[in-house]
N, C-alpha and C positions, 0 to 999 in steps of 0.2 A: 631582299627582292632585288637588288642590285644585279642586274644583268652588264658581265663583263664584256670589254673591247673586244671585236674582233669575231663575234657571233653573231649578229644582226646584220640582212641585207640591208644593203643601200634604202631601197625603198620604205621599208619599215623605217630606219633611223631618219632620210628625211621628215617622211609623215610623223611622227613621232615629235621631232624638231620645233617642223610647224602649228600642230597642235598644240602644243609645251607654250610658244610662243605668243600664242594665240591667249591661251591660257593666265600667260603671266601680264600682258598687254591687260588683258580687265581685271584682273587680281591687284595690278598699282595705281589703276582708275578708281578704284572702291579702298582704298588705304591711304585715311588721313593720315596725317603730319601727327597727331595725339594717339594713335591707333600702332605705331611704329613699335613702341616698347615691345608690347602683348605680342606682334607680331616676331618680336626679335626673339621674346622668353620659349615663345611654340616652337619657334626654327633650332631654337638650340634642345627643347626637351627632343624633336624630332633628331636631331641629331646625335643624342647622346643612345635613347633608343634603342636605335640602329646600329650603333658599334658595334656590339656581341651578336655576330654570326655567323649561321653554320653554312657551310657550301653547300650547295646543292645542282651538280652540273654545273653551266654557265652561271646559275641564279646563287641566292642565298637565300636562309630561311632567319628570320630576325625582327624585335617586335618592330613597328611602326609609328603607330599611333596615329595616322592618316582621319583616321574614324574622327580622333577628339579635334586634331586640328582642324576638320572640315566644319563639326557643330558649333567650334567658338571664331571662325575665320572666314568660312563660306570661298567665293572664289581668290580671299588673300593667301590660301593655303598654298598655290600656285608657286608664288614666288617664296612666302615662306620653307617651300619642298625644296626649291630649284638653288637657292642660296644652302641649306646645309647637306645635298646634294654634292654641290659642287665645291664645298670645303670637304667634303669624304674624300672626293675623287681627289682632289689635291694633296691633303697631306698623308691619306693613307693607301689611295690605290681602290678602293672601292668605289667598282661601277667604271666610271670612262669619263670622260668627257667626249667622245662620240655617243656613246650613250645617256649622253646628261639630257637629253630632248626625253625618250622615252622611258626613262627610268622616273623622271618626274610628273609624264603624264599618267603614268601606268600606277603611281603613288598620290598623284592628285585629287583626278579625276573623281576616284571612289570617297575621296574627303567630300568634295562637293555635293557627291550623291548623297551622303552624309546629310549633309546641312541641310537639303531640298528636303527630303524623308522626315528626320527626326526633333530639328533644330526645334521647329513649334512644340512638338509636344515637349519637347524640354523647358522650354522659357514657360510655358502659358501651362500646362500640364499639371496634375500634381503629384504630388511625393514619387509615388510606386509608378505612376506614367512617365514621370520624367527618371528615374535609374532605369528599367526597362528600354525608354529608347534611347539611353546612352550606353547601356550592354548592345544592342542593337546599333548602333551609329559605330563600334568598335567592332563589334564583329562581322560588321557588314566592308570595314575600310578593310580590313586585311585580308577577306575574302574577295571580293571582288579587285584587290588589289592583286593577287593570286591569278586570277580568273588571264586580267590583261597582260600580266608576266606571261601566263602559256599563251594565250593566244599571240602576244611580240615574239616568241619562240614558234610555235606554229606557221607562223605567217613567212617565216625566212626559210622554211623548207620542215618537210615532214621526217626530218633524223632529228627532230626534236621533240616528234612527238610524246615520246616517255619520260622523257628528261621534263615536260611539261604537264605531263599528266604528276609524278611526285612532284612537282611545287606547289600544284594544289593540293593534295593530299598532306604533306608538310606540312601544309598552313593550316590545317582544320584546327589545333590544338592552342595554334598563336592565333586564332579568332576567338576561341573564348578567352585568352589569357587578357586579348586585347577590351576585351565582351566586357571582360570583370574591372581592368584598369579603367577606364573610361567611365564607367559606372560608378563607382568607387569616385572621380574626381568629377562630374557631373553634381552626383549626394553632395560635395562637398562644398564645389562655389555655391551651390543655389544655399549653400546653406549663409558661408561665410562673402560671399565675393558674391550676389545672383547679377551682379550688372555687367560682368565681364561675357555671361553670356548673350549679350545684347550686341558685342563686338563684330558680328558676321552679317547684321543688321543691315 
């Protein structure tokens, strides 16, 4: 879901940078020293998952795992995703530094939304509800991220409307895959290390 440099208009870039700066600030305030290892591990998972991508116009299709990051980290997903995206831009030229704010916002906000919608049912619900909520969080993270990417493109100009539609459609199978992966992760963590599900509290 990286948007390449030289595509978005200046107002969209500035808005994305400001909104992401606010999210990162809030995420850093909520990050205790003891939680840095968990944030680092999840940032690495995000980094690796999104390395394999298929270009779709000025964007790309790939696994994101932002739903998983969201339910585990809450607002701390913002700095986690920012670091991973910055390293990808620096090492592999995925996305770019001018679009770093927009890309961070597009991937972190769905994770935060997934946290508020599904974290409680994952932590407190029964086994089946937890698995279903994990699936929904993963699917919602990928789907909402694709919608935000599409909105970013359309906000720049109507010329990107067809590409924006293609981005959303291309992420439909990704939503299913992300949902399954997140559900399995939730099921595993509830069994072997349930305290990790408390990280975002």
